[in-house]
C-alpha positions in Angstrom: 22.5 6.1 -7.2 19.5 8.2 -8.2 20.0 10.6 -11.2 20.1 14.2 -9.8 18.1 15.9 -12.3 15.0 13.6 -13.0 14.6 13.2 -9.3 14.0 16.8 -9.1 11.5 16.6 -12.2 10.2 13.9 -10.1 9.6 15.9 -7.0 8.5 18.3 -8.8 5.9 16.1 -10.3 5.0 15.1 -7.3 3.9 18.8 -5.7 2.4 20.2 -9.0 -0.3 16.6 -8.8 -1.6 17.6 -5.0 -1.3 21.4 -5.7 -3.4 20.7 -8.9 -5.8 18.6 -7.1 -6.4 21.1 -4.3 -7.6 23.9 -6.7 -8.6 21.7 -9.8 -10.0 18.9 -7.3 -12.1 15.4 -8.4 -15.2 14.6 -7.3 -15.9 14.6 -3.2 -18.6 13.9 -0.7 -18.5 18.0 -0.8 -17.6 18.9 -4.3 -18.2 17.8 -8.0 -15.4 16.8 -9.9 -13.7 20.1 -11.6 -14.0 19.8 -15.6 -10.1 20.5 -15.9 -9.4 17.6 -13.6 -11.4 15.3 -15.4 -9.8 16.5 -18.9 -6.0 15.9 -17.7 -7.1 12.5 -16.2 -9.0 12.0 -20.0 -5.9 13.2 -21.7 -2.8 11.0 -19.6 -5.4 7.8 -20.2 -5.2 8.5 -24.1 -1.5 9.1 -24.3 -0.8 5.9 -22.5 -2.8 3.6 -24.6 -1.3 4.7 -27.5 2.0 4.5 -26.0 1.4 1.0 -25.3 -0.3 0.3 -28.8 2.7 1.6 -30.1 4.7 -0.8 -28.1 6.4 2.1 -26.5 7.4 1.2 -23.0 7.3 5.2 -21.9 3.7 4.2 -21.1 4.3 1.6 -18.5 6.3 4.0 -17.5 4.2 6.8 -16.4 1.6 3.8 -15.1 4.5 3.4 -12.5 4.8 7.1 -12.0 1.3 7.3 -10.9 1.3 4.3 -8.8 4.5 5.2 -6.9 4.0 9.5 -7.0 0.4 9.2 -6.8 0.3 7.2 -3.6 -2.9 6.6 -2.2 -4.9 9.7 -3.0 -7.4 10.0 -5.2 -5.8 13.0 -7.4 -7.2 12.9 -10.7 -10.5 11.4 -11.5 -12.5 10.9 -14.6 -16.3 9.3 -14.2 -16.1 8.1 -11.0 -13.3 6.0 -12.0 -9.5 7.0 -10.3 -7.0 7.6 -12.9 -5.2 4.6 -11.5 -8.2 2.7 -12.5 -8.3 3.5 -15.5 -4.7 3.0 -16.5 -5.0 -0.9 -15.0 -8.0 -1.3 -17.1 -6.1 0.0 -20.5 -2.6 -1.5 -19.8 -4.2 -4.9 -19.2 -6.2 -4.8 -21.6 -3.4 -3.7 -24.3 -1.0 -6.4 -22.8 -3.2 -9.8 -22.8 -5.1 -8.4 -26.5 -1.4 -8.3 -27.4 -0.7 -11.9 -26.4 -3.6 -12.6 -28.2 -3.4 -11.1 -31.3 0.0 -12.4 -31.5 -1.0 -15.9 -30.1 1.1 -16.2 -27.0 -0.7 -17.3 -24.9 -0.3 -20.8 -25.0 3.6 -20.0 -24.4 2.3 -17.8 -21.5 0.8 -20.6 -19.8 4.0 -22.9 -20.5 6.4 -20.8 -18.4 4.1 -19.8 -16.0 1.9 -22.5 -15.0 2.1 -22.7 -11.4 1.7 -18.6 -11.6 -1.7 -18.5 -13.8 -3.1 -21.3 -11.9 -2.6 -20.0 -8.3 -3.7 -16.9 -9.8 -6.9 -18.2 -11.0 -7.5 -20.2 -8.1 -7.7 -16.7 -5.9 -9.9 -15.0 -8.9 -12.6 -18.1 -8.6 -12.7 -16.8 -5.2 -12.8 -13.2 -5.5 -15.6 -13.9 -8.4 -17.7 -15.9 -6.2 -17.2 -12.9 -3.7 -18.5 -10.8 -5.6 -21.3 -13.1 -6.5 -22.2 -14.3 -3.2 -22.0 -10.1 -2.0 -24.6 -9.0 -4.7 -26.7 -12.1 -3.6 -26.9 -11.1 0.0 -27.6 -7.4 -1.6 -24.3 -5.7 -0.1 -23.8 -2.2 -1.8 -22.6 -2.9 -5.2 -19.8 -0.2 -4.8 -18.5 -1.7 -1.9 -17.9 -5.0 -4.1 -16.0 -3.5 -6.5 -13.7 -1.3 -3.9 -12.7 -5.0 -2.4 -12.7 -7.1 -5.7 -10.7 -4.2 -7.7 -7.3 -4.1 -5.7 -7.1 -7.7 -6.9 -7.0 -6.7 -10.7 -3.3 -5.4 -10.0 -1.8 -8.6 -9.3 -2.4 -9.2 -13.3 0.6 -6.6 -13.8 3.2 -9.6 -13.2 2.6 -10.8 -16.4 4.0 -7.7 -17.8 6.3 -7.0 -15.2 8.3 -10.1 -15.9 9.2 -8.7 -19.1 9.3 -5.2 -18.6 12.0 -5.3 -15.4 15.1 -4.2 -17.2 17.7 -2.1 -15.7 16.3 1.1 -17.2 13.2 0.3 -15.5 14.8 -0.7 -11.8 16.5 2.3 -12.1 13.1 5.0 -13.0 11.0 3.1 -10.5 14.3 3.1 -7.6 14.0 7.2 -8.6 10.1 7.3 -7.6 10.6 5.6 -4.7 13.1 8.2 -3.8 11.2 11.0 -4.8 8.3 9.6 -3.1 9.8 9.1 0.3 11.3 12.7 0.2 7.9 14.0 -1.3 5.7 12.3 1.5 7.9 13.5 4.6 7.4 17.1 3.5 3.9 16.2 3.0 3.4 15.1 6.3 5.6 17.7 8.2 4.0 20.5 6.1 0.5 18.9 7.6 2.1 18.5 11.0 3.2 22.1 11.4 -0.1 23.4 9.5 -2.4 21.7 12.5 0.2 22.1 15.3 0.5 26.0 14.3 -3.3 26.6 13.6 -2.4 27.4 10.6 -5.0 24.7 9.4 -7.9 23.9 11.6 -9.8 20.9 11.4 -13.0 20.9 9.1 -11.5 23.5 6.9 -10.1 23.1 3.2 -7.3 21.5 3.9 -8.4 19.0 6.3 -11.0 17.4 3.6 -8.3 17.7 0.8 -6.1 15.8 2.9 -9.1 13.3 4.3 -11.5 13.0 0.8 -8.4 13.5 -2.0 -5.2 12.3 -0.5 -7.1 9.6 1.9 -5.0 10.5 4.6 -6.3 10.5 8.4 -5.8 13.1 11.1 -6.0 12.4 14.6 -5.8 15.1 17.2 -4.3 13.4 20.3 -3.3 16.3 22.7 -0.6 18.5 21.5 0.1 15.5 19.0 -1.3 15.3 15.1 -1.5 11.7 14.5 -1.2 11.4 10.5 -1.7 8.4 8.2 -1.9 8.0 4.7 -2.4 4.8 2.9 0.9 4.9 0.9 2.1 4.6 4.9 1.6 1.1 4.4 4.9 0.2 2.9 6.5 1.9 5.4 7.8 -1.1 7.3 8.8 -2.8 3.9 11.2 0.0 2.5 12.4 0.3 6.1 13.2 -3.2 6.0 14.7 -3.0 2.7 16.9 -0.2 3.4 17.8 -1.9 6.8 19.0 -4.7 4.7 21.4 -3.0 2.7 22.7 -1.1 5.3 23.7 -4.1 7.4 25.6 -4.9 4.1 27.2 -1.8 3.2 25.5 -1.0 0.5 24.7 2.6 -0.8 24.7 2.7 3.3 24.6 6.8 2.9 22.1 6.9 0.7 19.7 4.2 2.2 20.2 5.7 5.7 19.1 9.2 4.9 16.3 7.4 3.1 15.6 5.2 6.6 15.7 8.4 9.0 13.2 9.9 6.8 10.8 7.0 7.0 11.9 6.6 11.0 10.3 10.0 11.2 7.1 9.6 9.6 7.2 6.1 11.4 6.9 8.1 14.7 4.3 10.7 13.0 2.0 7.6 12.0 2.4 5.8 15.2 0.5 2.7 14.0 1.0 0.2 16.4 1.4 -2.6 14.5 4.2 -1.4 12.2 5.9 -0.7 15.3 5.5 -4.8 16.1 5.6 -5.8 12.4 9.1 -3.7 12.6 10.5 -5.6 15.2 9.7 -8.9 14.3 10.3 -8.7 10.5 14.1 -7.5 11.4 14.5 -10.3 13.1 14.2 -11.8 10.0 17.3 -9.9 8.3 19.6 -11.9 11.0 22.7 -13.2 10.0 25.6 -14.5 11.9 28.0 -13.2 9.2 26.3 -9.3 10.0 25.3 -9.9 13.4 27.4 -6.8 14.6 26.2 -4.5 12.0 22.6 -6.0 12.8 22.7 -5.3 16.3 24.0 -1.3 15.5 21.0 -0.9 12.9 18.8 -1.9 15.0 19.8 -0.1 17.9 20.1 3.0 15.7 16.6 2.7 14.1 15.3 2.4 17.9 16.7 5.5 19.1 16.5 7.3 15.9 12.6 6.7 16.5 12.5 7.5 19.9 14.4 10.6 19.7 12.1 11.5 16.2 9.0 11.2 18.4 10.1 12.7 21.5 11.7 16.2 19.6 8.7 16.3 17.6 6.2 16.2 20.6 8.2 18.8 22.4 7.9 21.2 19.7 4.5 20.9 19.0 3.7 20.9 22.8 6.3 24.0 22.9 8.4 22.0 25.5 5.3 21.3 27.8 5.6 17.7 27.1 8.1 14.6 26.3 4.9 13.1 24.4 6.1 9.5 26.4 2.6 9.4 28.0 1.1 8.7 24.9 3.7 6.6 23.5 3.0 4.4 26.7 -0.5 4.1 26.2 -0.6 3.5 22.5 2.0 0.7 23.4 -0.3 -0.7 26.0 -3.3 -0.6 24.5 -1.7 -3.6 22.7 -2.4 -5.8 25.9 -5.4 -3.7 27.7 -7.1 -2.7 24.7 -9.9 -1.1 26.5 -7.8 1.5 27.5 -7.5 3.6 24.1 -10.4 4.4 21.5 -9.4 2.6 18.6 -7.8 -0.5 20.2 -11.8 -1.0 21.8 -13.7 -0.5 18.7 -11.3 -3.2 17.5 -12.2 -5.0 20.6 -15.9 -4.3 19.8 -15.9 -5.5 16.4 -14.1 -9.0 17.2 -17.2 -11.4 18.8 -19.5 -9.8 16.3 -16.9 -10.9 13.1 -16.3 -14.5 15.0 -20.1 -14.8 14.9 -20.5 -13.8 11.2 -17.6 -16.2 10.5 -19.2 -19.7 12.5 -22.4 -18.7 10.8 -20.9 -19.1 7.4 -17.9 -20.5 7.2 -16.9 -22.8 4.1 -18.4 -19.8 1.8 -18.4 -16.3 3.4 -20.8 -13.6 3.6 -19.5 -12.1 0.1 -17.6 -9.0 -0.9 -18.6 -5.6 0.2 -19.7 -7.2 3.8 -20.6 -4.8 6.4 -20.5 -5.0 10.3 -22.7 -2.9 12.9 -21.1 -2.1 16.2 -21.2 0.5 19.1 -19.0 3.2 18.9 -17.1 4.6 21.6 -16.1 7.8 19.0 -19.6 8.4 18.3 -21.1 7.1 20.9 -23.7 5.2 19.0 -24.1 2.1 16.5 -22.2 2.2 13.3 -21.9 0.3 10.3 -18.7 -0.1 9.0 -17.2 -1.8 5.9 -13.7 -1.7 7.8 -13.3 -4.7 9.5 -9.6 -3.6 11.4 -8.7 -7.5 11.3 -7.0 -8.8 7.8 -7.5 -12.4 8.3 -10.5 -12.2 9.7 -12.5 -10.1 7.2 -10.9 -12.8 4.1 -12.6 -15.6 5.9 -15.7 -13.5 6.8 -16.1 -12.5 3.4 -14.4 -15.6 1.2 -15.0 -18.2 3.7 -12.3 -20.7 4.4 -12.3 -21.6 0.8 -11.1 -18.0 -0.3 -8.7 -18.2 2.7 -7.0 -21.6 1.0 -7.3 -19.5 -2.4 -4.9 -16.6 -0.5 -2.7 -19.6 1.4 -2.0 -20.8 -1.8 -1.0 -17.5 -3.1 1.3 -16.8 -0.8 2.8 -20.3 -0.1 3.9 -19.7 -3.9 5.3 -16.1 -2.7 7.4 -17.9 -0.5 8.2 -20.5 -2.6 10.2 -17.8 -5.2 11.4 -16.0 -2.7 13.3 -19.5 -1.3 14.4 -20.8 -4.5 15.8 -17.5 -5.9 19.4 -16.3 -4.8 17.8 -13.3 -3.2 18.6 -10.8 -0.6 16.3 -11.6 3.3 14.6 -8.6 2.8 12.6 -10.6 0.5 11.2 -12.9 3.3 11.7 -9.6 5.8 9.1 -7.5 4.2 6.6 -10.5 3.9 7.0 -11.3 7.6 6.1 -7.8 7.7 3.1 -7.3 5.7 1.6 -10.9 6.9 2.4 -9.3 10.8 0.1 -5.8 9.5 -2.4 -7.8 8.3 -3.4 -9.0 11.5 -5.3 -5.7 12.3 -5.2 -3.8 8.8 -5.8 -5.0 5.7 -2.4 -5.1 4.6 -2.7 -8.7 1.9 -5.6 -6.9 -0.1 -4.5 -3.3 0.0 -3.6 -1.6 -3.6 -0.3 -1.4 -2.3 0.1 -4.6 -0.4 -0.8 -7.0 -3.8 1.7 -4.5 -5.3 4.5 -5.5 -3.0 3.1 -9.0 -3.5 3.4 -9.2 -7.1 6.8 -7.3 -6.7 8.1 -10.5 -4.7 6.2 -13.2 -7.0 8.1 -11.8 -9.7 11.0 -14.4 -11.1 12.3 -14.0 -14.3 13.0 -17.2 -15.6 16.2 -18.2 -17.2 14.8 -19.3 -20.5 11.4 -17.6 -20.9 9.4 -18.9 -23.6 7.4 -15.5 -23.7 10.2 -12.8 -24.2 9.5 -8.8 -24.5 10.2 -9.2 -27.8 7.7 -11.2 -28.4 4.9 -9.1 -26.8 6.3 -5.9 -27.9 7.5 -6.1 -31.3 4.1 -7.1 -32.9 
């Protein structure tokens, strides 16, 4: 159960971070970075580095807090790098520097040989993809943006030593605070635009797009809101559903699942709905089949009621919104009926042509594609392929795709080898499904979730927490 006092402070931190970034923002296409934003970023990075150098685990707690409470936004930044990137580079430098200083690299290899080989194989593919991208004269910023998320899988190594009850309790409180905070943020944004308190292209709109990294789409009376951390909506829903089915903290998890379903009804991403339906099937067990069925039907009813109520309220009683819901679902099988689906369909033949031209080595990270946009009524060049697996094949080729396959194979092997709850496999299935049309696997949050699934604390680890942090 969450610690109420700590949860209150974490919620205040969630809100304060966003309010601060609104008035003292990082660099955006419209504004230069505020000096105070840069200063705060520098102080936090310096503090965390100092704590880690002194073997103080509170440094890792701050890193976890930034990832979970910071979500997918770029609220703090220094010298064109987000605070998350600074913390990643600093923490990994300290962690692996200590391993080298304490002569523990050999023991790490002994205890984690398979994981190290698999991750190294993936990094070889990424290194080649980066070099290939440079050889193809791709934009170096796009190459860095594609390569950087892969570094987060290195958090696997400190995680295996830091995963204590204290950290698990803190992370759980962070997740609860992030869910509640995100729910309030999305509802606030939705009400603001629906009531015309905010309008498209105003200051709040640009904060939401450029700093919170959200997406706002006006669909008649309805405003569809998508934000990067929503990538974990389905894995978290699966986690809560598995607990509810087994009657583990059912009341708390039902409340959290309710908030996520309401968020999903505003997000309204089709592949998320498909992923939820498919991955939920993997929670089925003969022992709990009645509760599995009840939870599944209950979740579907709550989603429909939530969507209908929100649309009915936003339209002042003029529409139930079912026609919009029908159009978005039908566009799965008839994609030419909706602009975003049509855009994805137009991208497909050009992506396939690129893959056929260079199937083994790929075209390198930072690859772009030019296609006619039905939204802008002209040809546009974009690095967003909207086809996750095809993007991997295009950029990294079959060799890079094989490296990804080996990583996913290892994750699956760890899940099956350990006595773990069914949500592990189901959430992996959810990411695999989402990756069909979204960059789920190679997004920062996708990689972090895979890192958690990969984690398996050996019965006897040669490298213990004492080994690394006591010297």
